[in-house]
N, C-alpha and C positions, 0 to 999 in steps of 0.2 A: 542703790549702790553695791556691787558687789565689794566685801568686804573685802581688808590685806591678805588675811590669813586663809580666805576662803581661796584667794587665786592662787597661791601659793602652792595649795591645797592641790585645785584642778591642774595647774601645770605639772603635777606630781613631782615640785621640789620639797615637799615638808620630808621627806624622808631618803637622803642622799648619803650614797657612803660610797668611798672609794678609795684603793688602796696603791699612794703612787711611789716610784723612787726616784727622788732628784736632791741633785748634788751630794748622790753617794749616801743618802739616807732614803732612808721609810721612809713613808709619813698615811697616816690615815685620814684621809678629808670626810668631812660628814656635816650633814645639816639637821635641823628639825626643829620644830614651833614651840612654843608657849602664849603670849601676849607679843611676840615677835618671833619673827626669823634670826635663827641663831648658825651662825656657820662658825665651825671649829676646827681646828688640826691640831693632829698630836703627833708625837712619834713614841711612843707609850710612854714617854717619863713626863714630859713638860706640855701641856696643851694652851693653843691661843684659840680667842672667843673673839668673836664681835656679835651683838644681839644687835638686830637691822627692825627698823620700823619701816612705815610705809613712804616717808618723805626721807630716810638714808637709803632706802633701795631705787626707790626713784633717781635720786642723785647719782648712781651707780651707772642706771640705765642712760642716762644723761652724757655722762663721762665716755659711757662704751661706743655712745652713735647710735643708739638704739631706738629708733621712734615711739615704738608699744609695751607698754609695761609684758602680752605677753610673751611678744619675740624675746624681752629679755631673761623671761623665766625659762624659755624655752632654749635658748640659746648656752643658758647655766647648766640647764638638767642633761640637755647632749655634749657637754664639755664632760662632766661625770659621768655620762655612758659608755665616750669612747677614750675615756683617759685620760681628755686633752686639759691634760693640767701640771701646773707648775710651783713649786714651792719654793722662796728664796725668804731668806733671812735676813733682817734689814733693823738691826740696831736691837732692840727690845722687842718687834715685831716681825713679822713673818708677813709678805705677801703674798696672796695667793690670784695665782692668774689663771684663769678659765677662758678656754677657746684660743685662739691664736691672732696675729694680725692686729688691726685697728678697729676693730668690732669685740677686741679681748676684752673680758672683766677682770676687773684687780681689783681684789678687798684686801683694804688691812686690817689683822689680827695682829690681836695684845696678847702677854700672857696671864695668866685666869690664874686668881688666888687659889689658894690650898682647898678650901670649899666648894669653890664653883669647879676645878678640875676633879675635887672627888665624885662632886654629884657629878657630871658631863662623863668622865669615863667611866662611872656606876651604870651611866644612862644607856651607854651605844655599845659597853659592854654584851649585857644583856639580849639589845636589840640586835647584834651580832647573834649571838645565841640563840635565838629564836628563829630567828633568820634562817639559819644554817639549819634546825629543825625541820620546819616548815619545810626547806628544798629536800629534804633527806622525804620526808614523809611522799609527796609528791614524787618524788623519783621511783620510791616504793610502790604507789599506785600504777603508778604510768608503766615501768615493769612487769606488774600482775594484769595489766588489760594487753599488754603483749602476749605473756605465757597462754591467756587466756584468749583472742583473737588463732593464737598458733596452734592451741589445741583442735578451736572448733576449725581451720582451715585443713589441719589434718585430718578430722574424723569425714569433714564435706568430701576430701579425695578420696578415702578407703569406702564409702560410702559409693562415690560415684564407679569406683573402680569394677563393684561387687555389682552395680546394675548394668555395667556391658559387658557379664561376664554372662554364657549360656545359660539361658531359663530353659526347666524342664517346662513340656507341654507345647511351648509354643515353637511356631515355623516349622516343627520335624511334621514328615510324612508320616504317618503311622500305616504298617503295613499290614494292608486287607487280606485276610486269609483267604486263599482260594477254594472255590466248590469243587464236589465231586464232582469228577468225570468230564469239566472245563479246561479248555485249552491253555496252555501256561503263554505263548507267544500270543494269544488274543481270546482272552477269556471272556467274551462275549462267544464267543462259540463250545461248540460242544465239541469233547476229541470224535475222530473220524478211528473205528476200527481198521486196522490193517487189512489186505485184500491178501483173500487167501487163493483166489484162484477159484476154479470151479471143481465140485469134488463129485467125480464119478464112484460109485456103488459096485 
Protein backbone atom coordinates (compact mmCIF):
# COMPACT_ATOMS: atom_id res chain seq x y z
CA UNK A 1 0.00 0.00 0.00
CA UNK A 2 1.33 3.45 -0.97
CA UNK A 3 2.36 5.54 2.02
CA UNK A 4 0.79 8.92 2.72
CA UNK A 5 4.04 10.86 2.15
CA UNK A 6 4.57 9.01 -1.13
CA UNK A 7 1.08 10.11 -2.23
CA UNK A 8 1.96 13.72 -1.38
CA UNK A 9 5.24 13.45 -3.28
CA UNK A 10 3.73 11.75 -6.36
CA UNK A 11 1.01 14.42 -6.50
CA UNK A 12 3.75 17.11 -6.45
CA UNK A 13 2.32 18.68 -3.31
CA UNK A 14 5.51 18.27 -1.32
CA UNK A 15 6.96 21.76 -1.90
CA UNK A 16 4.24 24.07 -3.14
CA UNK A 17 4.51 27.84 -2.69
CA UNK A 18 2.56 30.85 -3.87
CA UNK A 19 2.44 34.55 -3.00
CA UNK A 20 -1.08 35.93 -2.97
CA UNK A 21 -2.80 39.17 -2.07
CA UNK A 22 -5.86 38.85 0.12
CA UNK A 23 -7.69 41.58 2.01
CA UNK A 24 -5.05 44.12 1.03
CA UNK A 25 -2.27 42.02 2.57
CA UNK A 26 0.35 39.82 0.91
CA UNK A 27 0.81 36.25 2.09
CA UNK A 28 3.21 33.47 1.25
CA UNK A 29 1.47 30.09 1.30
CA UNK A 30 3.67 27.01 1.21
CA UNK A 31 3.86 23.31 2.00
CA UNK A 32 6.53 20.85 3.02
CA UNK A 33 6.73 17.35 4.46
CA UNK A 34 8.35 15.70 7.45
CA UNK A 35 6.52 12.73 8.89
CA UNK A 36 3.39 14.81 8.18
CA UNK A 37 2.20 17.17 5.46
CA UNK A 38 2.78 20.73 6.71
CA UNK A 39 0.78 23.64 5.32
CA UNK A 40 1.89 27.17 6.25
CA UNK A 41 0.85 30.78 5.66
CA UNK A 42 2.96 33.82 6.57
CA UNK A 43 2.68 37.56 6.12
CA UNK A 44 6.41 37.92 6.68
CA UNK A 45 5.98 38.64 10.38
CA UNK A 46 3.59 36.05 11.77
CA UNK A 47 3.23 32.47 10.66
CA UNK A 48 0.30 30.06 10.82
CA UNK A 49 0.62 26.33 10.21
CA UNK A 50 -0.99 22.94 10.50
CA UNK A 51 0.57 19.47 10.48
CA UNK A 52 -1.69 17.04 8.62
CA UNK A 53 -1.48 13.27 8.85
CA UNK A 54 -3.28 10.92 6.49
CA UNK A 55 -6.46 10.76 8.57
CA UNK A 56 -6.75 14.55 8.87
CA UNK A 57 -6.07 15.02 5.14
CA UNK A 58 -8.70 12.42 4.34
CA UNK A 59 -11.20 14.34 6.48
CA UNK A 60 -10.46 17.50 4.44
CA UNK A 61 -10.99 15.49 1.25
CA UNK A 62 -14.36 14.27 2.54
CA UNK A 63 -15.46 17.81 3.51
CA UNK A 64 -14.54 19.01 0.01
CA UNK A 65 -16.76 16.30 -1.50
CA UNK A 66 -13.92 14.75 -3.50
CA UNK A 67 -13.95 10.96 -3.85
CA UNK A 68 -10.28 10.03 -4.22
CA UNK A 69 -7.19 11.27 -2.38
CA UNK A 70 -5.30 11.65 -5.66
CA UNK A 71 -8.05 13.92 -7.03
CA UNK A 72 -8.01 15.94 -3.81
CA UNK A 73 -4.25 16.49 -3.97
CA UNK A 74 -4.47 17.38 -7.66
CA UNK A 75 -7.12 19.99 -6.85
CA UNK A 76 -4.91 21.39 -4.10
CA UNK A 77 -1.84 21.55 -6.36
CA UNK A 78 -3.74 23.18 -9.23
CA UNK A 79 -5.06 25.83 -6.87
CA UNK A 80 -1.50 26.78 -5.92
CA UNK A 81 -0.31 26.77 -9.53
CA UNK A 82 -3.18 28.98 -10.71
CA UNK A 83 -3.12 31.26 -7.66
CA UNK A 84 -6.71 30.35 -6.86
CA UNK A 85 -6.09 30.80 -3.12
CA UNK A 86 -7.63 32.97 -0.44
CA UNK A 87 -6.54 33.68 3.14
CA UNK A 88 -9.02 34.89 5.76
CA UNK A 89 -8.25 35.89 9.35
CA UNK A 90 -10.69 34.29 11.78
CA UNK A 91 -9.89 35.11 15.40
CA UNK A 92 -6.50 33.62 16.29
CA UNK A 93 -6.35 31.46 13.17
CA UNK A 94 -6.39 31.83 9.41
CA UNK A 95 -8.46 29.83 6.97
CA UNK A 96 -6.70 28.91 3.75
CA UNK A 97 -9.16 28.32 0.90
CA UNK A 98 -7.83 26.55 -2.19
CA UNK A 99 -10.10 26.48 -5.25
CA UNK A 100 -13.60 27.85 -5.73
CA UNK A 101 -17.15 26.69 -5.39
CA UNK A 102 -18.50 23.66 -3.59
CA UNK A 103 -15.32 21.63 -4.12
CA UNK A 104 -12.96 24.23 -2.63
CA UNK A 105 -10.64 23.03 0.12
CA UNK A 106 -10.64 24.89 3.44
CA UNK A 107 -7.76 24.41 5.85
CA UNK A 108 -7.56 26.03 9.30
CA UNK A 109 -4.06 27.05 10.38
CA UNK A 110 -2.97 28.27 13.81
CA UNK A 111 -0.26 30.70 14.82
CA UNK A 112 3.05 28.94 15.31
CA UNK A 113 5.15 29.19 18.43
CA UNK A 114 8.36 31.25 18.26
CA UNK A 115 10.64 28.24 17.73
CA UNK A 116 8.35 26.74 15.06
CA UNK A 117 8.03 30.08 13.30
CA UNK A 118 11.82 30.51 13.19
CA UNK A 119 12.29 27.00 11.81
CA UNK A 120 9.59 27.33 9.13
CA UNK A 121 10.72 30.80 8.02
CA UNK A 122 14.32 29.63 7.78
CA UNK A 123 13.27 26.56 5.80
CA UNK A 124 11.20 28.43 3.23
CA UNK A 125 13.77 31.24 2.92
CA UNK A 126 16.54 28.88 1.85
CA UNK A 127 14.19 26.85 -0.31
CA UNK A 128 13.08 29.91 -2.27
CA UNK A 129 16.68 31.11 -2.59
CA UNK A 130 17.74 27.71 -3.99
CA UNK A 131 14.79 27.73 -6.39
CA UNK A 132 15.72 31.20 -7.62
CA UNK A 133 19.36 30.19 -8.10
CA UNK A 134 18.34 27.10 -10.07
CA UNK A 135 16.00 29.12 -12.29
CA UNK A 136 18.79 31.62 -13.04
CA UNK A 137 21.14 28.76 -13.95
CA UNK A 138 18.50 27.15 -16.18
CA UNK A 139 17.85 30.50 -17.88
CA UNK A 140 21.57 31.05 -18.55
CA UNK A 141 21.84 27.53 -20.00
CA UNK A 142 18.79 28.11 -22.23
CA UNK A 143 20.22 31.43 -23.49
CA UNK A 144 23.56 29.76 -24.29
CA UNK A 145 21.73 27.07 -26.26
CA UNK A 146 19.78 29.72 -28.20
CA UNK A 147 23.00 31.65 -28.99
CA UNK A 148 24.69 28.44 -30.18
CA UNK A 149 21.76 27.56 -32.45
CA UNK A 150 21.69 31.10 -33.87
CA UNK A 151 25.43 30.92 -34.60
CA UNK A 152 25.05 27.52 -36.28
CA UNK A 153 22.12 28.76 -38.33
CA UNK A 154 24.05 31.84 -39.44
CA UNK A 155 27.09 29.77 -40.46
CA UNK A 156 24.89 27.34 -42.39
CA UNK A 157 23.13 30.17 -44.26
CA UNK A 158 26.43 31.79 -45.22
CA UNK A 159 27.79 28.47 -46.48
CA UNK A 160 24.63 27.82 -48.50
CA UNK A 161 24.92 31.28 -50.08
CA UNK A 162 28.52 30.62 -51.04
CA UNK A 163 27.55 27.28 -52.54
CA UNK A 164 25.04 29.03 -54.82
CA UNK A 165 27.73 31.35 -56.25
CA UNK A 166 29.60 30.73 -59.53
CA UNK A 167 32.14 27.93 -59.42
CA UNK A 168 35.23 27.95 -61.51
CA UNK A 169 35.63 25.17 -63.98
CA UNK A 170 31.92 24.13 -63.89
CA UNK A 171 29.39 24.64 -66.71
CA UNK A 172 31.67 27.00 -68.51
CA UNK A 173 32.34 26.35 -72.22
CA UNK A 174 36.02 26.37 -72.90
CA UNK A 175 37.06 28.36 -75.96
CA UNK A 176 38.78 25.99 -78.34
CA UNK A 177 41.70 27.50 -80.23
CA UNK A 178 41.07 27.62 -83.96
CA UNK A 179 43.44 25.72 -86.22
CA UNK A 180 45.47 27.59 -88.80
CA UNK A 181 43.86 27.61 -92.21
CA UNK A 182 40.42 26.57 -90.94
CA UNK A 183 37.24 28.57 -91.58
CA UNK A 184 35.91 30.61 -88.67
CA UNK A 185 32.28 30.15 -89.75
CA UNK A 186 32.68 26.42 -90.43
CA UNK A 187 35.57 25.09 -88.38
CA UNK A 188 35.50 21.72 -90.15
CA UNK A 189 36.26 23.25 -93.58
CA UNK A 190 39.47 24.76 -94.76
CA UNK A 191 39.54 28.32 -95.95
CA UNK A 192 39.25 28.73 -99.70
CA UNK A 193 41.62 31.07 -101.43
CA UNK A 194 40.04 34.09 -103.06
CA UNK A 195 39.66 33.80 -106.87
CA UNK A 196 41.97 36.07 -108.82
CA UNK A 197 40.69 35.29 -112.36
CA UNK A 198 42.76 34.16 -115.32
CA UNK A 199 46.29 35.49 -115.39
CA UNK A 200 47.79 36.10 -118.88
CA UNK A 201 51.53 36.32 -119.23
